[in-house]
C-alpha positions, 0 to 999 in steps of 0.5 A: 683374533687379535688376542689369539694372534698375540698368544700364538706368537708367545706359543711359537716363542715357547716352541723355539725355546723348547726346541733348544732343550728341556724348557725347565733347564733354560731358566726363568729369566730367559723364558719370561724375557723371550715371552714378553718380547714375543707377545710385544712383537706379535700384538695385533689391535688394541686388545692384543696390544693391551694383552702383550702389556699384561704379559710384559708386567707379569713377566717383569714381576716373575723375573724380579724375584729370583729363586722364589717358587711360583706360588699364590703370592707371586701370582698376585704380585704378577697380576698386580704389575700386569694390571699396572703396566696395561693401564700405564700403556693406554693414553685414556684408560676406559673403565668397563674394558679389559683394564677393568677386568684385570684390575678387579681380578688382581684386586680379588687375588690380593684379597684371597691371598690376604686370607690364605693360611699359607700362601707361600711356597718356601720349599719345593712341593710336588707339581701337582700341589703347586699347580693346584694352589695356583689354580685355586687362586686363579679360579677366584680371579676368573669368577671376579673377571666374569662379573667384571665383564658382565658389568662392562656395559654398565660402566662404558656407554659405547658397549651398552649402546651396542648391547655387547661386552668388551671383547678384550675383557671377555678374551682375558677370562677365556685365557684364565679358564684355559690356564686353570684347565691346564694347571689341573690337566682338565678341559676348560670350563 
């Protein structure tokens, strides 16, 4: 619920921005600043606050590279910064939580990018091709995140004792599955 409320604040902000005109015309800087602010102001509970920091970290990376096309390299950098921002926002980070999940997802993306033949977009390509490049990288991250969520109880006694996985980490995998589906114009897995 807390993650959903945080995302609802982001969606409401995107709706507000798109009511001003074509969102593609607004500009990356304004969009990511607005989204990061909305996530922070709309954050609820621990998982919502951590999610807002993930969004903020990714947004910071996106606006730090003006003129670059969104490609696997930029996505990898955004995920790494998001992970760093989230860890830095927690006084006593616990392994087995959303923090571990996002770190392992970012690590997998960095590894995949290092082995890609052409991870950069130097010039514009059709949206479908760009979306598929990003979806393919995120799909690997999702698989890594799902594995990390399953290992959470092995890393955190309180999860093991309760017989559950970390809700924030699980929620993050749900979000990534939705993003992948949206990029592909398909239903989420």
